[in-house]
DRENZA-57464 format. One record per atom (N, C-alpha, C, CB): residue number from 1; residue in three letters; atom name; x, y negated, z. Coordinates in pm, whole numbers, plus 50000, padded with zeros to 5 digits. Glycine has a CB too. Example, Ala and Ser with C-alpha at 12.3 -4.5 7.8 and 13.67 -1.06 7.14 Angstrom:
REM residues 2
SITE   i  aa at     u     v     w
SITE   1 ALA  N 51319 50569 50780
SITE   1 ALA CA 51230 50450 50780
SITE   1 ALA  C 51320 50330 50780
SITE   1 ALA CB 51131 50447 50905
SITE   2 SER  N 51285 50225 50708
SITE   2 SER CA 51367 50106 50714
SITE   2 SER  C 51290 49997 50787
SITE   2 SER CB 51408 50060 50572
//
This chain:
REM residues 57
SITE   i  aa at     u     v     w
SITE   1 MET  N 50041 50155 49982
SITE   1 MET CA 49992 50068 50059
SITE   1 MET  C 50066 49875 50009
SITE   1 MET CB 50036 50141 50221
SITE   2 LYS  N 50051 49798 49903
SITE   2 LYS CA 50150 49728 49899
SITE   2 LYS  C 50078 49555 49919
SITE   2 LYS CB 50232 49772 49757
SITE   3 PHE  N 50077 49409 50033
SITE   3 PHE CA 50067 49357 50104
SITE   3 PHE  C 50159 49234 50069
SITE   3 PHE CB 50072 49429 50198
SITE   4 VAL  N 50066 49099 50050
SITE   4 VAL CA 50138 48988 49996
SITE   4 VAL  C 50030 48899 50143
SITE   4 VAL CB 50116 48946 49779
SITE   5 SER  N 50085 48814 50073
SITE   5 SER CA 50130 48660 50196
SITE   5 SER  C 50062 48540 50141
SITE   5 SER CB 50330 48603 50204
SITE   6 LEU  N 49917 48534 50173
SITE   6 LEU CA 49863 48411 50124
SITE   6 LEU  C 49926 48265 50213
SITE   6 LEU CB 49694 48430 50140
SITE   7 LYS  N 49881 48171 50250
SITE   7 LYS CA 49890 48064 50293
SITE   7 LYS  C 49797 47960 50262
SITE   7 LYS CB 49992 48038 50270
SITE   8 SER  N 49755 47902 50340
SITE   8 SER CA 49577 47850 50349
SITE   8 SER  C 49587 47759 50447
SITE   8 SER CB 49447 47972 50398
SITE   9 ARG  N 49536 47686 50464
SITE   9 ARG CA 49498 47544 50577
SITE   9 ARG  C 49491 47602 50683
SITE   9 ARG CB 49354 47450 50564
SITE  10 GLY  N 49424 47694 50705
SITE  10 GLY CA 49335 47712 50865
SITE  10 GLY  C 49416 47847 50917
SITE  10 GLY CB 49121 47751 50849
SITE  11 GLY  N 49498 47893 50832
SITE  11 GLY CA 49612 47975 50862
SITE  11 GLY  C 49630 48072 50737
SITE  11 GLY CB 49589 48056 51003
SITE  12 ASP  N 49758 48180 50730
SITE  12 ASP CA 49727 48293 50676
SITE  12 ASP  C 49698 48411 50627
SITE  12 ASP CB 49730 48293 50670
SITE  13 TYR  N 49714 48498 50523
SITE  13 TYR CA 49616 48582 50505
SITE  13 TYR  C 49729 48661 50434
SITE  13 TYR CB 49472 48536 50433
SITE  14 LEU  N 49693 48875 50522
SITE  14 LEU CA 49825 48918 50439
SITE  14 LEU  C 49699 49043 50384
SITE  14 LEU CB 50014 48978 50550
SITE  15 VAL  N 49722 49000 50271
SITE  15 VAL CA 49580 49111 50179
SITE  15 VAL  C 49647 49185 50082
SITE  15 VAL CB 49439 49019 50074
SITE  16 VAL  N 49565 49266 50148
SITE  16 VAL CA 49658 49485 50025
SITE  16 VAL  C 49602 49399 49871
SITE  16 VAL CB 49482 49780 50063
SITE  17 THR  N 49729 49413 49786
SITE  17 THR CA 49764 49342 49601
SITE  17 THR  C 49635 49443 49523
SITE  17 THR CB 49994 49402 49507
SITE  18 SER  N 49652 49534 49565
SITE  18 SER CA 49508 49659 49499
SITE  18 SER  C 49409 49600 49529
SITE  18 SER CB 49480 49826 49568
SITE  19 ASN  N 49350 49519 49620
SITE  19 ASN CA 49161 49503 49602
SITE  19 ASN  C 49133 49331 49636
SITE  19 ASN CB 49047 49627 49761
SITE  20 ILE  N 49299 49263 49518
SITE  20 ILE CA 49224 49171 49417
SITE  20 ILE  C 49193 49119 49338
SITE  20 ILE CB 49210 49130 49410
SITE  21 ALA  N 49056 49140 49289
SITE  21 ALA CA 48966 49090 49221
SITE  21 ALA  C 49021 48999 49105
SITE  21 ALA CB 48882 49028 49310
SITE  22 TRP  N 49036 48867 49164
SITE  22 TRP CA 48993 48753 49057
SITE  22 TRP  C 49112 48619 49132
SITE  22 TRP CB 48771 48705 49067
SITE  23 LEU  N 49095 48545 49085
SITE  23 LEU CA 49142 48403 49090
SITE  23 LEU  C 49096 48275 49015
SITE  23 LEU CB 49260 48411 49059
SITE  24 ARG  N 49039 48175 49101
SITE  24 ARG CA 48977 48117 49080
SITE  24 ARG  C 49029 47958 49110
SITE  24 ARG CB 48884 48175 49126
SITE  25 THR  N 49067 47825 49052
SITE  25 THR CA 49045 47742 49039
SITE  25 THR  C 49022 47609 49141
SITE  25 THR CB 48987 47782 48983
SITE  26 ASP  N 49037 47601 49272
SITE  26 ASP CA 48881 47524 49403
SITE  26 ASP  C 48995 47348 49330
SITE  26 ASP CB 48899 47595 49728
SITE  27 GLU  N 48965 47279 49360
SITE  27 GLU CA 48956 47190 49456
SITE  27 GLU  C 49036 47161 49542
SITE  27 GLU CB 48878 47204 49507
SITE  28 ASN  N 49156 47055 49563
SITE  28 ASN CA 49214 47003 49671
SITE  28 ASN  C 49372 47090 49589
SITE  28 ASN CB 49133 47055 49854
SITE  29 ASP  N 49348 47149 49493
SITE  29 ASP CA 49508 47214 49536
SITE  29 ASP  C 49527 47335 49543
SITE  29 ASP CB 49562 47183 49662
SITE  30 GLN  N 49381 47452 49586
SITE  30 GLN CA 49386 47514 49664
SITE  30 GLN  C 49311 47635 49517
SITE  30 GLN CB 49322 47455 49817
SITE  31 THR  N 49363 47793 49564
SITE  31 THR CA 49221 47867 49498
SITE  31 THR  C 49143 47935 49538
SITE  31 THR CB 49225 47934 49416
SITE  32 LYS  N 49047 47995 49494
SITE  32 LYS CA 48969 48113 49572
SITE  32 LYS  C 49003 48217 49555
SITE  32 LYS CB 48847 48131 49554
SITE  33 VAL  N 49044 48359 49614
SITE  33 VAL CA 49090 48446 49549
SITE  33 VAL  C 48979 48545 49592
SITE  33 VAL CB 49235 48473 49572
SITE  34 GLY  N 48916 48606 49458
SITE  34 GLY CA 48854 48728 49516
SITE  34 GLY  C 48877 48861 49542
SITE  34 GLY CB 48780 48742 49471
SITE  35 ILE  N 48810 48929 49694
SITE  35 ILE CA 48831 49022 49746
SITE  35 ILE  C 48703 49164 49677
SITE  35 ILE CB 48833 48969 49901
SITE  36 VAL  N 48781 49219 49646
SITE  36 VAL CA 48646 49388 49624
SITE  36 VAL  C 48613 49413 49744
SITE  36 VAL CB 48709 49569 49559
SITE  37 GLY  N 48458 49396 49726
SITE  37 GLY CA 48371 49438 49869
SITE  37 GLY  C 48414 49300 50018
SITE  37 GLY CB 48449 49648 49928
SITE  38 SER  N 48414 49157 49912
SITE  38 SER CA 48424 49079 50011
SITE  38 SER  C 48385 48997 49977
SITE  38 SER CB 48513 49058 50063
SITE  39 ASN  N 48398 48846 50076
SITE  39 ASN CA 48394 48718 49990
SITE  39 ASN  C 48529 48672 50031
SITE  39 ASN CB 48265 48603 50022
SITE  40 PRO  N 48528 48612 49836
SITE  40 PRO CA 48655 48556 49836
SITE  40 PRO  C 48751 48417 49999
SITE  40 PRO CB 48621 48479 49676
SITE  41 LEU  N 48881 48431 49940
SITE  41 LEU CA 48961 48365 50068
SITE  41 LEU  C 48940 48255 49931
SITE  41 LEU CB 49151 48435 50156
SITE  42 LEU  N 49012 48120 50029
SITE  42 LEU CA 49071 48001 49947
SITE  42 LEU  C 49148 48010 50070
SITE  42 LEU CB 48983 47850 49891
SITE  43 VAL  N 49289 47940 49958
SITE  43 VAL CA 49410 48024 49998
SITE  43 VAL  C 49476 47880 49955
SITE  43 VAL CB 49455 48196 49910
SITE  44 SER  N 49552 47815 50000
SITE  44 SER CA 49671 47690 49974
SITE  44 SER  C 49772 47675 49884
SITE  44 SER CB 49746 47674 50070
SITE  45 GLY  N 49732 47585 49738
SITE  45 GLY CA 49829 47588 49663
SITE  45 GLY  C 49754 47650 49480
SITE  45 GLY CB 49948 47694 49756
SITE  46 SER  N 49834 47624 49376
SITE  46 SER CA 49789 47623 49294
SITE  46 SER  C 49729 47773 49180
SITE  46 SER CB 49869 47541 49270
SITE  47 ILE  N 49708 47746 49116
SITE  47 ILE CA 49598 47945 49019
SITE  47 ILE  C 49744 47966 49022
SITE  47 ILE CB 49471 47967 48780
SITE  48 ASP  N 49857 47941 48974
SITE  48 ASP CA 49953 47944 48913
SITE  48 ASP  C 50028 47986 49002
SITE  48 ASP CB 49982 47846 48853
SITE  49 GLU  N 50061 47882 49084
SITE  49 GLU CA 50165 47963 49254
SITE  49 GLU  C 50099 48119 49361
SITE  49 GLU CB 50157 47794 49420
SITE  50 VAL  N 49917 48119 49326
SITE  50 VAL CA 49894 48244 49413
SITE  50 VAL  C 49975 48297 49327
SITE  50 VAL CB 49748 48316 49445
SITE  51 ALA  N 49973 48367 49188
SITE  51 ALA CA 49920 48472 49095
SITE  51 ALA  C 50078 48474 49084
SITE  51 ALA CB 49799 48441 48952
SITE  52 ALA  N 50171 48406 49077
SITE  52 ALA CA 50325 48389 49155
SITE  52 ALA  C 50368 48495 49249
SITE  52 ALA CB 50331 48256 49248
SITE  53 ALA  N 50305 48420 49327
SITE  53 ALA CA 50335 48541 49548
SITE  53 ALA  C 50270 48666 49487
SITE  53 ALA CB 50183 48468 49774
SITE  54 ILE  N 50140 48631 49409
SITE  54 ILE CA 50083 48777 49409
SITE  54 ILE  C 50240 48902 49288
SITE  54 ILE CB 49862 48752 49299
SITE  55 LEU  N 50247 48824 49201
SITE  55 LEU CA 50324 48913 49157
SITE  55 LEU  C 50488 48948 49196
SITE  55 LEU CB 50308 48886 49043
SITE  56 ALA  N 50499 48835 49241
SITE  56 ALA CA 50631 48873 49372
SITE  56 ALA  C 50606 48984 49470
SITE  56 ALA CB 50657 48740 49485
SITE  57 GLY  N 50489 48967 49559
SITE  57 GLY CA 50474 49053 49629
SITE  57 GLY  C 50621 49021 49754
SITE  57 GLY CB 50463 49190 49531
//
């Protein structure tokens, strides 16, 4: 199981990468991360920055 740390303004998330379904740009340089079977997470950073963090894992 591969985890990735995603930064948020309210705290950090440790997410299983295989559970990430989609990324969507949100306001104020934030990104929504869709999680399989759960609500999306709002994380800090542009969609490109978040995608790079996920791929770098």
